[in-house]
N, C-alpha and C positions, 0 to 999 in steps of 0.2 A: 514713742512720745518724745517730743523735743521741747526744750526749755530755753529761755534766754537768761544768760548770766554774764554780767559785766560786758554787754554788747556782743557776746558770742552765743551761737546756738549749739547746744549740746544734745546729743542723742542719749536718752536714758536707757540703759540696759540693766538687766538684773545684777550684772557683775559690778558696775560702778555705783548703782543705787544702794547696794548693801555692803560696799567696800568697807565702810567704817560704821558698824552697827552701833557704836556708842554715841555717834553724833546725833543730836536732836535738833529739831527745827522744821520749818515749812519749806517745801519747794513751790515757789509762786509761778504759775503759769500766766505768762504775759501775753495779752492779745497780740495777734500778728498785725492787725490793723486797728485804727481807732483814732480818736482825737481828744485833746484835752477838753474837758467838760466842766460846767460849773458844778457846785456841790449839790444843788437841788436836782431832782430827777429831771433829766433833759428831755424825757420822752413824754411828760405829762404837762397838761395845761393848768391854768389857775382853777379849773373845775375839778381837777383831780383825775380826769380821764385822759387817755393817751391822745397825743397829737399825731394821729396816723399820717396826716398829710405831710408832716415834717419828719417823720421817722425815716432815718437812713440806716444802711448797714453799718457805717462808720459810727453813728451815734449809739446804735444797739451794742456793738462790740465795745466801744469805749465805756458805755454805762455799765455793761456787765463786768468789765474789767475793774472799774472803780468799786462797784458794789461788792464784787467777790472779794477784793482785797479788804474792804471794810468789814465784811463778815468774818473773814479769817483773823483779822486783827482783833475783833471782838472776842473770838474764841481764845486767842493767846492772852488777852488781857484778863479774862476770867481765870484761865489756868494759872497765871502768875499770882492773882489774888488767892486762889485756893491753896497753891503751894507755899505761900507765905503765912498760911493759917497755922493754927496750933497743932504741931505734931500730926499732921494728916487729917485733923478734923476740920470739916468744912464749916459753912455757916450754919446757924440753927436751922432745924427742919422747916420752920415756918418762914424762913428767909430764902430758901432755894429758889422759889418762884421769882421773887423780886431781884435776887442778885444774879441768877443765872438765866432762867428762862426768858424773862422780859427783855434783857439786853440782846440776847441772841435773836429774839423775834423782831426787835426793832431794826436790826441791821439785816436780817434775812428777808423781811418783807419786800423791800425795794428790789432785791435780787430776783425774788419770785415773780414780781410784776413785770420786770423787763424781760425775763424768760418767757412769760406768757405772752407779752406783746410780740416777741420774735416768733414764737410758735404760731400765733394768729396770722401774722404776715406770711409765714412759711406755707401755711395751708390755704390761706386766702388770696395771696398774690405773690407767687413764688418768683416773679420777675424782679420784685423788690427785695426778696429775702431767698436767694437761691440755697439749694441744699447745703453746699459747702459752707457757706457763711452761717447758716443756722446751726450746723453741727459744731462749729467753732464756739458759738454761744452755748449750745446745749452742754457740751463737754465742760466748758469753763464754769457754768452754773452748777452742774451736778457735782463737780469736784469741790467747789466752795461749800455746797450744802452738806457734803459728807464730813467736813471738818468738825462740826459740833457733835457728830455721832461717833467720831473716831478719837475723841479726846479722853485719855485715861483719867485725869483729874475730875473732869465733869462726869464721867461715867461712874466713878467711885463714889462721888458726892451724892449724885441723884439715887444711885442704888442704896446707899446707906440711909438716905432720907426715907425712901420707900419702906425699907426694912424696919427702921425705927418707928415709923408711924404704924406699921402693921403690928409690931411687938407691943406697943403701948395702946393699940386699938384707938389711935388718936384720929380725930376728925379734922386735923389741920388742913387736909387737902379735900377739895371737892371731888366728886367722881370724875369730872372732866380733867382736873389737874392730875389725878392719879393716872388716868389713861395717857396723859401727856408725858408724865415721867416714865411710865412703863414703856412708851414708844422710844424714848431716848435710850433706855436701858437695853431694850430688845434689839434695836437697830445696832447698837455697839456690839452686843454679843454676837450677832450674826455676821458682823464684819470681822470678827475674830479678835476682839479687844482682850479676851481672857486667854488667848493663845500666846505663848512666848517661846523664846529660845529657838531651837532648830525647827520646832513645829511651826513657828510663825513664818520662818523662811520658807518652809514647805507649803504652807497655805498660800502665801504670796505667789510662789511659783505655780501652784495649782490654778489660782485665779487668773493668773496671766495666760497660762496654756489654755484654760477653759475659754477665755475671751477669744483667743486665736481660733480654736476649734469651732466655736459657734459662728464666727465670722466666715470661716471656710465653708461650713455647712450651708449657711445662708447664701453665700455668693455662688456656690455651685448650683444650688437650686434655682437661683435667679437666672443664671446662664442657661440652664437646661429649659427653663420655661421660655426664654427668648429664642432659643435655638430651634424649637419646633415650630414649623409654620406649614400649614396646608392651604393651598389656594384652590378655591372651588370656582369653576367657570360655568357650570351647568345650572341655569336658573331653576330647573325642575327639582333639584336637591334642596332649594331654599324656599320653596313655594309656601311653606307653612310659617315661615319666619315673619314676625311683624315688621312694618316699615322702619320704625325707629331702630330696631335691632339690625336690620339690613344696612341701614346707613352707617351705624357704628362699625360694622365689619367690612364694608366695602373699601377697596383700595382707593377708589375715587368716590367720595360721599355724594357728589353730583349725579353719579350713576348708580345709585343705591339699588335700583330695581333691576339693573342689567348685570351688575357685577363687573369683574370678579370680586370674590370675597375672601378675605384672609382669616383663617382660623388659628388660634394660638392656644397655648396652655395656661393663659391667665385664667384664674379660677372663675371670674365672672363670665368670661367668654366660653370656657369649656362647659360650665354648667348650663348656660342658655342653649349651646349647640346640642347637647344631649336631650334637652327638653323639646327642641323644635325640629331636629333632623329626623325625617321619616325613613331614611335609608340605614338599615341595620349595620351594614358593612362599614359605613362611615362613622357610625356611633362607636363600634367596636375599635376602630382604627385610633380614634381619639382617645377612648378610654384606656386602651393598652398603652399608648404613649404616655399618658398621664400617670398611670400606676407604676410604670417601669422606669420613669425618669430618675436619674441619680443612682441607678443600680448597675451592676456588672453586666446586665443584659442590654444596655445601650452603650453610650459613650463611657469607656472605662476611666477616662480622665475626669469625668464628672461624678464618679461614684461617691456616695456619701456614707456607705456602710462603716468604713473605718473611722470616720469622724463621729458618727453616731455612737459607736462603741467607746471611743475616747471620751466623749462628753459624759456618757453614763458613768464610766470609771472615775473620772475626775470629780463629778458630783458626789459620788459615793465616798471618795476619799475626803472631800471638803466637809461632808456631813460628819464623818468620823472624827476629824480634827476638831470639830466644833462640839463634839460630845453627843451626837445623835446616832441612832441605830441605822437610819438610812436617810436619803435625801428627802423622801416623803415625810418621815417624821420630823425633819427640820422644817419642811414647808408648812407643816401643821401649826407652827408657832404663829404664823400670820394669817390663819384661816378661821372662820366662824365655826366650821365643823369640829376643829380641835383635836381630832384623833382619826387615825386610819380606820378604826372599827366603825366610827360614826359615818364615815364616807361610804365604806363598803355596805353597811346596813341600808343606807338610803339607795344606793345603786342597785343592790340586790332586790330591794322591794319594788323599785321601778321596773326592773327587768322581769320580775315575776308576772307582771301584767302586760308588758310591752311585747314579750315573745308570742304569747298566743294571739294577741291582737294583730301583730305583724303577719303571722301565718294566715290568718283569716283574711286580712286585707289583700295579701298577695294572691290568695286563691280567687278572690273576686276580680282583681285586676287582670289576672291571666285569662279568666273567662271572658272578660270584656274585650281584651286584645284579640282572642280567638273569634269572637263574634264580628270583629272588624278587620279580619283578613290576616291576622298574624298566625304563623304556623310554628309549632314547637314550644317548648317551655321558655318562659322568660329568663333572661339573665340580668345581672346587676346593671349593665349598661342600657338595658331596655326599659327599666323602671321609670326614669325621669320622663321619657317621651310618652309612655302610655299613662303615666300619672297625670300629666297635663291634659291629655285627650279625655281621660275619664272624668276629671274634674270639670272640664268644659262641657262634655256631653251629658253626663248624668246630673251634675250639680249646677250647670249653667253658670260656671265662673269663667268670665272672659276678662283678663286683666287689662287688655288693651281697650276694650269697649267701656270699661269702668273709668278709665282716665277722664273722660268728658265730664264726669260728675265730681271730680276732685280737683277743681282749680285751687292753686295754692292760697290766694287770698281768702277763699271760703274756708279752707282747711285750717289756716292759721287763726282766723277769727274764732272758729269753733273751739280750737284748742285753748286759746286764751280765755274764752268764756268758761270752759271746763275747769281750768285752773282757778279762775276767780270764784266759781261756785264751790269748789271742794276746799280750796286752800285759803280762802279769805284774803286774796290779794287783787290789786288792779294792775293791769299791764298797759302802759300808756307810751306811745311813741314820742320821742323828743327829736325835733328836727334841727337841722343847722349844725350837726356834730361833725367833728373831724373823723373821716372814715377812709379806708384804703381803696374803696371803689364806689362809684355812684350808686350801685345797686345795694349797697350796705345800708341797713337801718339800725337805729338804737332805740331800745325800749327801757323805761324805768319800771321797776317793781315797787309798788306801793301797798301799804296796809289799807284794809277797809275797816269799817266800824266807827262808832262814835268817838273812840279815844285814839283813832289813828292819827299819826303825825303826817305833815304835809311833805316832808323830805323822803325820798326813796330809800328803801332798805337794801337796794342793789340794782344792777342793771345788766343788760346783755345786748350784744350786737347779733345781727342775723346777716348771713351772706349765703344765699340759697342757690344761686344759679352757677351752672358750670361754665368755665371759661377756659377753653382749651390751651391757650398760651400763657395762663397765669396760675391756674390752680393745680395743686398737686394731683397728678393722674394716678389714682389708686381705684381701679374699676370695681374691686370687690369690697370696697369700704367707702360708701357714698356720704358719710357724714361724721362730724366730730363735734364734741362739746369741749371747748378749751377753757379752762379756768384761768383767766388773765390775772386776777388778783383775788386773794381770799380775805374773808372777814378776820379782823384782828381788833376786837374791842378792847383788849387788855393793854396792848402795846402801841399801836399806831392809829387806832380809832378809824381804820379803813373799812370800806363797805365792799362787799364781794362784786366781782365783775367777771363776765363770761362772754363767750362767743359761740354761736351755733353756725357751723360751716357745712354746707352740703353741696352736692353736684346735681341738682335737679335741673330739668330742661328749662332754658330761658324763655320768656314770652317771645312770640314770634308772629309777625304780621297781624298785630292786634289781638292775638290769641294769648290768654294767660298761661302761665306755666301749669300744665296738666300733670298731676302725679299719679303714678301707679300705686297700688295698694302697698307694695314693698317700700316705696318712697314715703308714704304716709306713716308706715310703721317705723321707719328710720327717724322721721321727724318727731314722732311721739316719744320714742326711746331716748333720743338725745335731749329732748326737752325735759324729760323726767329727771335725767342726770343734772341738767342745769338747775332745776328747781332745788335739788338737794345741795347744790353749790350756793345758791342764792339765798335760800331760806333758812340756812343754818343759824343757830343761836349761840354757837360756841364762841367763846371769848378769845381763843388762841388759834392762830392760823394753822399750826401744825396738826390740829385735830378738827378743823372746821371743814364742814361740807363733806367732800369725798376723801380728804386727807385722813390717813390712818384707818380708814374702813378696811376691814379684812377683805382679801382678794375675792373670796367666794361670796361676798355680799355687796361688792361694789356696783354690781349691775342690777340690783334689786329694784331701785326706784325707776329706772328706765323701763324694765319689764313690766312693773305695775301699770305704768301709763299705756303700754302696748296692750295689756289685758283690757284696760278701760276702753280702748279704741274699738274693741270687738262687741261692746254693749250696743244693742240696737238703737237706743236713744243717742248715743255718741255718734254713731255712723250717720244717722239722719242729720244731726246738728252740724256736722262738718262737710256735708255733701249738697250739691245741687248742680244742675247742668249749667255749664259755663255760658251758654248762649241765651237761655230763657229762665234760668233758676228753677226749672222743674225739679221736684224732689226725686231722689234716687228710688226707683221702683222696689216695692217690697221683696219680690223674688231675688233682686240683686243684694239686698240687705241679708237675706237668709243665705245666699251663696257665699258671701264674705265670711259669715260665721261658720259655715260648713267647711270652708277651706282650712280652718284651723285644726279640725279633727280629721281631715282627709289623710289617709295613710300615716296617721300619727304614731301608731305602734311601730311601723317600719322605720320612721324617721327617728323615734326615740331609741330604738335598738342600735341604730348606727351611732348616735351620740354616746350611748352607753359603752359601746365597743371602744371608741376613742378615749373615753375617760378611764376605762379599765386598762387599756393598752398603756396609756401614760403612766398609770400607777405601777403596773407590773414592770415596765422598763426601769423604773426607778426604785423598785423594791427588791428585785432579784438581779443576779448576775448572769442569768441565762442569755444566750445569744439572741439578738432581736428577732432573728427569723423564727427561732423556736417559740418565743413568746407569741409572735403573731400567729403562727400555725395553731397554737393552743387556744387562743382566745377567739379567733376569727369564726369558726363554726359555731360558737356558743351564741353569737349575736347576728349571724347572717344565714339565711336559708340557701344562699348560693355557694357553690364550691369555690375555694380559693384558687385563683389562677397560679400556676406554678412559677410564673415569673413576676408576680405581683410583689412590689417592694415599696409600698406606699409609706412605710415608716421612714424611709430614706429621704423623703421630701416634706415631712411634717415640721415645717419651720417653727410654728408656734410652740411645740413641745421641745424640740431639740436645740433650737438657737434663739427662740423668743423668750417671752417672760412667763409662759404657762407650763413649764416643765414641772411635773408633780403637782400641778394645779389645774390641769384642763377640766377636771371634774367641776371646777368652780362655776363654769358656764351653766351646767345643769343644776348645780346647787342653788344658784342665784334664781334660776327660773322656778325652782321648787318653792323657795321662800316667797317669791313674788306671787306665785299662784295662790299660796295660802293667805297672803296679804289681800290679794283681790277678792278672795272669797268672802271677806268681811263686807266689801262693797256690794257683791252679788246678793248677800243676805239682807242688805238693807233695802227694802222695797219702796219705802216712801222718801221723797226728796229730803225732808228734814233729817231722817235717819242716815241717808247717804252723806249729807253734809257733815254730820257728826262724825262719820267714819273718816271723811276727808280731813277734818280738823285734827282728828286723832293721829292720822297718818302724817300730817304736817308736824305735829308736836313730837313725834317719835322719829321716824325714818328721815324726814326732811330736816328737822331741827337739830337732832342730837349728833348726826354725822359720826365722825371718828371719836367723839368725846364719850362714847358709851359702847360697850361691846355689843355687837349686833344680836347676839343671843338674848341679851337683856332688853335691847330695843324691841325685838320681836315680842317678848313676853309682855312688855308694857303696852304694846299695840293690841296683841291678840289674847293676852291673858293665859297663855300656855306655850308649850314648845311646838316647833313646827312639825309638819307631817307631810309625807309625799302624796297623801290622798288627794289633796286639791289639785295638784298638777295632773294627776291621772284623770280626775274628773273633768278638768278643763280640756284635756285632749280627747275626752269621750271614750276612754279605754278602761275606766274603773268599773269593775264588777265585783261587789262584795263576795268574798269567798269564805267558806266555813271549813275549817280543819279541825278534826277531832283532837282531843287531848290538850286543848288550849294553845295550839300553835299560833304563830303570829298572824296566820290568815284568818283567825277567828275575831280579830279586831277590826272594826270598820274604820277606826281612826288610830292608826299606829304612828306614834311620834318618833321623830328622829332628832334628838336633842343635839345641840352644838356644844362647844366648850363651856363648862360650868363657869359662871361668873357672878360674883356677888352683886346684888342690886346697887346701881350707881346712884349717887346723890344728885 
């Protein structure tokens, strides 16, 4: 890392950074580029919305630099006031919000908004916000935000206020304020604020080495993915591929039907190839390349085994220095589940039903394959192809044919109508706004009802169409919800602002954008997250919307909307043929619903394997290969290939943010399914609307201002259970076990971390 000091650029190393451990102060990272800007936010208009037409890299970098310095100065000013207090005693308990939290929020909110604007441009128009420029802004903003969580005086004062309020059983803090103070204290603790002396130096060294190892792991995986290329020239091998997929794979898109076609290990490409390639040898060739990448069996210069072991060891040491038994136990501090036992109980209960369901599903699939010319037992790389054919033949599900019934304007109108019915809001387009592309639209979100005010409670941009030369090309992630600005009623009186950015096909030759069912699910999921960001009632931005929501609950609202998509009434409301508005045929509605349960046990077993693999890698010190060999046969009916080294390319677990947290994807689906079951139980429209309002008043409104376990109890009146997810997937069969075993309950709850009811 380099800093500017007296006009000179200095390279920071561990040696010179800690050469004088007694020296206190801040190292200010000065933007490499930028311009002098006025005190007001240079990126916003008089309406308070960003002037995207006038946003430049220089303005973003200049603004983030000024705002970051202001935020850091605010921290220092508060520290000085606290240090000047009486013998280490801070302000009275009831003044910590006014004297500490509100000033920090007032200076932090503009920083967060500029950061959100930069991220929106990065994802929506990378020609105006290239990766390098965005990373400059990202790192500067992240560093400035950390300052308030790394302050010893602020940490001690807020921790003392919480303890004093708890001792006196004082109601001086609301539930939201208590969560806010708990966030500051926990963030500081996990950053190592309680560690000192030689242990502090060791922790800093570990974090530095961990960042390096994670970067190397991800870098080698990226190189390995790009290095593999298979060019197919025989059209017969591609005869089952849909035209849109052929075009995306063709070396010359204008010759999509003739080829040649380039196959890579990009996840979206590899998955689709295994689905549509009828030649088993080619399927095996791609699969073995995919599972062996970054191992000693391929290019040894790209092996990740050593980096994976280093990451595990460093994380274990990090957790020990912070006072935790393991990295998983440390991870539980920021999770709804709250304990390793709670996670394992849920995963075990899901596996108890998933395994027999998977065995039965694969028996049926193998029989179908045999009836259609396949010889021999199926292997793991055969399943995607025969799964697709079985779904199309037996259940009449044809994703390409269904696209004609899901034009984006119709889907969007139906989605907005659903939100209006369930959540009591109106979504109205506002024209003439500053946007980053002519295809971008802006919508106000307004309350309904007799007492509703005329001004919006929030707003969001939509940028749905792919643009090859402008949008970030991430083929396996087609959509984002960006929180540009958060609600801050207490400090800045700002309204929440968001952006929905997707890579859907653009309208062509008078034909509207036609969505696959996967596209529709992406839209519903991201819209659900946007609703949680926009409909929050929290007063403080640090806990508003998705901020401070535990990691294993952050995807719940998106999954709830995806569940609602599969209701027959919703499917009909968002669909009609783009040429004549004919309704979607009823067999197609049923096919869409059947798709969710098709091979559900098999798919769930694979997810359970990855969740448990992640946990075991961070709970034990056993070599990763031994961990894989032990777990793999418990969740897969197929033999483990002796050269399979897939953990060496699991970026999300090893170098991403999901280490010791991968189970959170399944946990959030489990919670969402239980939430959705309340909608499914409401048969009448009025009852369904009541459930929708209750969902808004809990999950959408409370955000990170209330522990998700308590949010769920307020919504459902009990603790969550895995049963709803199993029922949704169609694999739940009540089991009876003698002696009062767990199987004797038709409704087994899996409670998260205990939390006192919030006010």
